[in-house]
C-alpha positions in Angstrom: 5.5 -33.4 -36.0 4.8 -32.1 -32.5 3.3 -34.1 -29.8 0.1 -32.1 -29.9 -0.1 -32.5 -33.6 0.2 -36.4 -33.2 -2.6 -36.3 -30.5 -4.8 -34.2 -32.7 -4.3 -36.7 -35.6 -5.2 -39.7 -33.6 -8.1 -38.1 -32.2 -9.3 -37.1 -35.6 -8.8 -40.6 -36.8 -10.8 -42.0 -33.9 -13.7 -39.6 -34.7 -13.7 -40.5 -38.4 -13.8 -44.2 -37.4 -16.7 -43.6 -35.0 -18.6 -41.5 -37.7 -17.9 -44.2 -40.4 -19.4 -47.0 -38.0 -22.5 -44.7 -37.7 -22.8 -44.3 -41.4 -22.4 -48.0 -41.9 -25.2 -48.6 -39.5 -27.5 -45.9 -41.1 -26.9 -47.6 -44.5 -27.5 -51.1 -43.2 -31.1 -50.9 -44.4 -29.9 -49.6 -47.8 -31.3 -46.0 -47.5 -30.8 -42.8 -45.4 -34.1 -41.7 -43.6 -34.3 -37.9 -43.4 -34.0 -38.2 -39.6 -30.8 -40.3 -40.0 -29.4 -37.7 -42.4 -30.2 -35.0 -39.8 -28.6 -37.0 -36.9 -25.4 -37.5 -39.2 -25.3 -33.7 -39.9 -25.3 -33.0 -36.1 -22.9 -35.7 -35.2 -20.4 -34.7 -37.8 -20.3 -31.3 -36.3 -19.8 -32.7 -33.0 -17.0 -35.0 -34.1 -15.4 -32.2 -36.1 -15.8 -34.1 -39.3 -15.3 -31.5 -42.2 -17.8 -31.4 -45.3 -15.1 -33.0 -47.5 -14.5 -35.8 -45.0 -18.3 -36.2 -44.6 -18.7 -36.9 -48.3 -15.7 -39.2 -48.4 -17.1 -41.3 -45.5 -20.6 -41.5 -47.1 -18.9 -42.7 -50.4 -16.9 -45.4 -48.5 -18.0 -45.8 -44.9 -15.7 -48.9 -44.6 -12.6 -46.9 -45.1 -12.0 -46.2 -41.5 -11.6 -48.8 -38.8 -13.8 -48.8 -35.6 -11.0 -48.1 -33.3 -12.4 -49.4 -29.9 -11.9 -47.0 -27.0 -9.7 -48.1 -24.2 -12.0 -46.8 -21.4 -15.5 -48.5 -20.9 -17.2 -45.1 -20.4 -16.0 -44.0 -23.9 -17.1 -47.4 -25.3 -20.6 -46.9 -23.9 -20.7 -43.2 -25.2 -20.1 -44.7 -28.6 -22.7 -47.2 -28.1 -25.1 -44.5 -27.3 -24.5 -42.7 -30.6 -24.9 -45.9 -32.3 -28.2 -46.9 -30.5 -29.6 -43.5 -31.2 -28.9 -43.9 -34.8 -30.7 -47.2 -35.1 -33.6 -45.6 -33.3 -33.8 -42.4 -35.0 -35.9 -43.6 -38.0 -38.0 -45.7 -35.7 -37.8 -48.7 -38.1 -35.3 -51.3 -36.8 -34.6 -53.5 -39.7 -32.8 -56.8 -39.2 -29.7 -55.5 -41.0 -29.4 -52.6 -38.6 -29.7 -54.9 -35.4 -27.1 -57.3 -36.9 -24.8 -54.4 -37.8 -25.3 -53.0 -34.2 -24.1 -56.4 -32.9 -21.1 -56.5 -35.0 -20.2 -52.9 -34.2 -20.6 -53.6 -30.4 -18.2 -56.5 -30.9 -15.8 -54.1 -32.7 -16.2 -51.7 -29.8 -15.0 -54.3 -27.4 -18.1 -55.6 -25.9 -17.8 -59.3 -25.2 -19.5 -62.2 -27.2 -21.0 -63.2 -23.7 -22.7 -59.8 -23.1 -23.3 -58.4 -26.5 -26.9 -59.4 -26.8 -27.8 -58.1 -23.4 -26.0 -54.9 -24.2 -27.6 -54.4 -27.7 -31.2 -55.4 -26.3 -30.8 -52.9 -23.4 -29.2 -50.2 -25.5 -32.2 -50.3 -28.1 -34.7 -50.2 -25.3 -32.9 -47.2 -23.7 -32.6 -45.3 -27.1 -36.5 -46.0 -27.7 -37.0 -44.4 -24.2 -34.9 -41.5 -25.2 -32.6 -42.0 -22.1 -29.9 -39.5 -21.6 -26.3 -40.5 -21.5 -26.1 -40.8 -17.7 -29.0 -43.1 -17.4 -27.8 -45.1 -20.5 -24.4 -45.6 -19.1 -25.6 -47.0 -15.7 -28.0 -49.3 -17.5 -25.4 -50.6 -19.9 -23.1 -51.2 -17.2 -25.7 -53.3 -15.5 -26.4 -55.2 -18.8 -22.7 -55.9 -19.1 -22.8 -57.8 -16.0 -25.9 -59.7 -16.6 
């Protein structure tokens, strides 16, 4: 296996882990809203998830680990996707918020700041903030 194949393989595994986290979040309330399904469809393309992998992850979203990113910017980018998923159907259930807290901890946010980060992330998703604004605001929330 060449070095580039190894990199591609690890990249693909991280994407599957990220996608499965979002599927878990979408399923936290027990159903996929049409908006959630549309969001998943777009995200699968962006994360290079094949149709077969998509179906496999839908059947068992806990199969892949979260794989927290080393860089804070990447961690915030993943949180951005997760927060948008929670907000996409405009009905935040208790299970979705709880799942977002757990996923944030899995992504590497600390227990000391996870509440501030989740609260701010959900507010920013509701405001439809772009990634740049989201990143700046989450970095502030992490320090609060």
